[in-house]
N, C-alpha and C positions, 0 to 999 in steps of 0.2 A: 455484485455477485461474481461477475466475470473476473475481476481483479483478485478476489479471494481464491477462485479456482486456479488462476494462473500462479498465485503465490504457493498454493498447496502443491501444484504440479512441480514448481521449482524446488520445494523442499524435498519432495520425493526423488526428484532427479539428483539433487545433491547427496541425499542419503544413499542412493544407489551407487553414485560415483565413489562415495566414501568407503562403501563396502567392497568396491571393486579393486581397490589398490593393494592387493596382496603383496606385490613386490616391495612397495614402500613400507608396509607393515613388517615384513620380514627384515628389511634393512634396519628399521627402527629397533626391533627386538634384538637384532644382532645374531640371530640364528634361524634356521628353518625347522619348523615343527613337522616331523614326518610320521604319519600314522603307519605303523609297521605290524608285522605278525607277532603274536605272543611267543612264538618259537617254532620256526620251520626251517630245518637245515636246507641250505641252498638259496633261500630267499630272504629270510630275516630271522637271525638267531643271535642271542647274546651269550657269551661264554661266562665262565665263573668270575672273570674280572670285569664283566659288564661291557666287554668289547663286542660290537655288533659286526656281523658279516653276512653276505648273501647278495644275490642279484638285485633285489629291491633296495637293499641297504646301499649298495654302490650307486644306484640310480639317484637316491636322495643326496648322497655325497657329491654326485656330479652337479646337481642343482646348486648346492651350497658353494661348490668350487666356482661355478660361473658367476655367482652373485658376489661372493666374498673373497674369491681367490684362495679359499681355505676350505677343504672338504670336511674338516672337523666341526664346522659350525652347524651341526645338526643335532636336534634333540629327538631321539627315537621314542615314540609313544606306543607301547604295545596295545593292540586293540583286538578284541574278540570279533568273530564274524557278526555277532549280534549288534555290537556297538560301533563297528567301523564307519558306517555311513552317517550315523548320527553325529559322531565326533567330527566328521568333515563338514557336515551341514552347519553345525553350531560354531565352527571356526576354531575348535580346539586344535585342529591340525591344519596346516597349510596345503598339504598334499597327502593323498592316501596311496602309498605304494605297498600293497599288501596282497600280492597274488590274487587280485580280484577280477572276476569275469566281467567283461564289457557286454552289457545287454541293453536292448531298446528300452525296457521298462525302467531300468536304473537311471537312464538319462532323462526319459520323458516324465517320470513320476517323482524321482528323488531330487531333481534339480542339479544333476551332476554332469560333468563332461569328462569323458575318458580320453586320455592322450594316446600316443602311439603304442601299439602292442609290443611289449618288451619280452613276452614269452607266449608263443602259440602252443596251447595245450589241449588236452581232451580228457574226459573222465574214463577211468578204468576200474579194475577190481584186483584186490590182493587176496590170495587164497593159500591154503596149506598145500604143499606139494603132495603130501600123503593122501589127500582127498581125491587125487586123480582127475581133477577138473582141468581141462585144457582150453575151454572157450566159455565166454560169458553166457551163451545160450544153454549151457549145461547146468546153470544155476537155478533152474526151475524148482520152486519149493524151498529154496535156501533162505536162511536168516542173514540179513545184511546190516552191518553196523554203518551208520551214516551220521554226519553232523547236521544238526537242525538249523533251519533258516538260511540255507545255501542253495545255489543252483544245483548242487550235487544231489540234494534230496529230491528236487523236482525231476532231474534227469533220470534218476533211478526209477521213479514211478513211471515215467514215459517209456523207458526201455522195456520194462516188464509188461506194461500194457500193450505196447506195439507188437510184442512177440507172443502175446496171449499166455504169458507165464505168471505164476504166482510166487510171492516172496513175503517174508516177514521182516518188516523194517525194525531195526533196533536204533532208536533215535537218541542222540546225545547233544548236550549243549555245546561241547567243545570237541575239537579233533582229538585232543589228548585222551578224553574220556572214551571216545569211540575206539581208538586204536588199543587202549588198555583192555577194554572189554573184549575186543577181538583176540587179543593175546591170551586172555583168560578162557578162550574157547567158548565164549557166550554167543558167538555168531559164526556162521560159516565163511563169510567174506567181509571185507572192508572196502568201501568205495570212496574215492575222491579223485582229484586230478592226478593224472599219471605221474607228473613230476613230484607231487606230494606223496604218492605211494612209495616212491623210492626213498624219500626222506623219512617217512613214518616207519618204513620197514626196518630202518637202522635202530629204532627204539625197542624192537621186539627182543624177547629173551634169547631166542635162537633165530636170527634173521635168515640164515641159510635154509631154514625149513619152510620158507614161504616164497611165493613167486607172484610177479605181476602178470596177469593174463594179457595176451597180445591185443585183445579187442579194445577199441576206443569208441565209446558210445555217444560222444557229444563233441561240439566245438567249444573250446574254452579259451577265447582270446584274453589273456591276462594283461591288464594295462593299469597304469596309475590314474587316479581320478582327482579332479578339482571341482570346486563349486562353480556353477554357471554364473555368468554375469561379468567376468573379468577376462576379456579376450587376450590381453597382454600376458597375464599369468598362464593362461591356457597354452599360449604359443611358446612360452619359455619352457614349460614342462614337456610339450610335444617335441620341440626342437632339441632339447637336451638329448633325447634318445636318437633323433635323426643325426645329430653330430657324431655320436659314437658309432652308428652304422656306417655313415659316410667315411669316417676315419678308418674303419676296418677295410672298407672297399678300396680306399686309396693307399693302404699299407702304412698308415700312420699309427704308431704305438706310443705308449707311455715312455718307452726308452729312446725312441728316435725322433720325437716331436720337435725338439730343438734343432736337430739337423735338418728336418723337413722345412723349417722356416726359410732355408736357402733354396728350396726347390724351385725350378723354373715352371712347374706345372701351374697353370692358371687356377685349376680347381683346388689344389692344395693351398695356394697362396690366398685365395678367397676364404677358404675354410678357416685358416689360421690367422686371418686378419692382417696379412702382409699387404694385400691389395683390397681396397674397399673397406667400408665400415658397416658390416651387416649385423652388428650388435645394437646399433643405434635405434633401429625400429622396434627392438624388444626392450629398450630401456637398459641395455647392458653395455659393457665396455667393448672396445674394438677387438680385444683378444679373448672374448667370451668362450669361443669354441676351443681355443688353445688351452685355456684353463682346465676345461673338462678332461681333455686328453692327457695333459701333463700330470694332473693330480689323480685321475681315476683310470684312464685308459680307454681303448676303443671297445666296441660291443663284444667282439670275440674274446678279448682279455677278461672282461667282466663275466661273460658267460662261462668261460673255462674255469675260473677260480671259484665261481659261485656254485654251479651245478654240473659243469662239464668235466673234461679230462683231468684237470688239476684239483678236483674236489673229491669228496668221499662218494658222491652220487654217481659220477662217471656217466652222465647222460649224454647221448650222442646229439649233435646239433640238429639233425633232422629238419623239421619245418623251420627251425630257428637259424638255419644257415643263411648266408647271403643269397639273394635272388640269382646271382650269377653262378651259384653253386647248387642250384636246385631247391633252395629254401624260399621262405616268404619275407625275409627281412629286406626291405627295400625302402630307401629314404629319398625324399626330394632333394634337389641340389641346393647348396648355399650359393646364391648368386643374385 
């Protein structure tokens, strides 16, 4: 009986190990399967030609760059809020980079691990300027459009309950349905993450007639997620973001990364693989970090073209600035 139990244990261990090799699976497929948004400006959006752009899109391209030395080896799979975690759990996608909020229950109950936070956000409200509302606490008795099955829906209930206010929720399966209903004047306000409010506002018939209230009612650390059980893959996803943050801090850009290979700075030389081999422990090449910066850029560059000053959204860095500039973006060193 003991030998049977040992054999069964070995089979389970081997099965677990087989499931854990996401890096090997990605290499064998020849591409990264990236779970993305169905269409959110600034984070994940495909144009009429099928070309994807956005902060989360660039993150997946950075992972592909570090594995294949080619940022185009990514297959973007649009996922709704309802289907996103199931697609990751089932293995349909290798990583979920879809402006998802990192929460305790999602890790503990769904069997997921969230990587480094690539966007610090918070929930807010979009209202019509003519309504004369200037603060969220003035929404007592309002009807609010919200997407179903999200932390947004839960935060909305918490906010009104905390402040002893009443509201009428208008719940929709998708964000598109919610914002369209708001635009048709079927509700007084629309709520989601502040970053998404700026993106959704662009879809309205008359965007300038609407405003984002200054109140932020929740903490929404947006981070990519992977399945639990593969520490190597989890580390690759985490350190992809850390590389881009460190690169910005060290002044390394997509344009000057080749020049920086000659830098006397020990930090820069370690990051770019000139000294030491810090990709080995991740199962990656010596120049793994160089590839990310060369093909995609540092965090500041990705932020600016996705949601910042060089995008349609024009969102200020705020909490997403470097720690040295008053923000929360802080990365451990490569050494």
